N, C-alpha and C positions, 0 to 999 in steps of 0.2 A: 504493500500500500504506500509506504513512504517513498519508494522508488518512483512511482508515478507522480507524486507531488514534486519531487526534486526534478523530474524530467520536465514537467510543466513550467516550473520556475526557470529552468535552463532555457526553455524555448522563449519565455518572456524576456529573459535577459538578452538573448540573441536578437530578438526583435528590437529591444531598446538600443542595443549596440548598432543595429542597422539604421535606426533613426538618427543616432548621434553621428554616424558616418555621413548621412545625407546633410545634416546641419554643418558638418565640417567642410564639405565641399561647397555648400550654398551660402555660408555665412557672409553677410555683407561687409563686416569689418574684421580686422585681424584679431581683435579681442574675442569676438564671437567664435572664431575658428579655434583659438587657443582654449576657450572654455569648452567647446565641443570635444576637442582632443583630450582634455583633462577628464571630462565626463566619460568619454569612451574608455579611457584607462581605468577609471573607477569601476565602470561596469564590467570591464575585463577581469578585474580583481574579484568582483563578486561572482562572475561566471566561473572563474577558476575554483573558488571556494565551493560552489554548488557542484561542480564537476568532481571535486575531491570527495564530496559527500556521496555522490552517485557511485563513483568507482571504489569507494572505501579505502582510499589511499590518503594517509595523513601527511605525506611528504609534499603534497601539492600546496598545502597551507603555507609552507616556507617559501615556495616559489611565488605565491600570490603576495605575500608580504614584501618580498624583494621587488616584485613588479610595482607595487604601490610606492615604494621608496624611489624607484627609478622614475616613475611617472611624476612624482612631486618635484624632484630635482630638475627634470627636464622642463616642466612647466615654468619654474622659476627662472631657469637659464634662458628659455625662449623669450619670456617677458622682459628680462634684463637686457638681452641683446637688442630687441626691437626698441627699447626705450633709450638706451645709451649708444647703440650701434657698435658696441664692442663688449666682449666678455672679459677683457683684460683690466678694465678700470673698476676698482673697488667702489662700492656704494659710499663708503666714508669719504673717499677722495672726490667723488662727484658732488656730494653735499658740501664739502669744504670748498671746492672750486666754484660752485654756485654762490656760496656765501661771499667769497672773495670777489667774484664778478659783480655781485650786488653792491658791495662797498665801493668799488671803483667807479660805478656808474653815478654815484651821488655827487 
């Protein structure tokens, strides 16, 4: 009985992932696309957890947690790159540079 419930949940997650992919390609702005990619990654983690419950394998939980961490770091890196156009500049340096530029403009 529980296997059917998990299978239906997995199908629902696959449908939600398909919707997020459609939003990823149709998003009007960059931030909509990044949010859709992050949501797709979150749904992938949930799908992996449901799959591990269906298969009865506990090691897939570790893989899902690792994928969640990679998804989070990648989202932050993408947003930082598109805001500052570089991954080399630290956020503290950018705020200091903006503060100094603001002082020189006065």
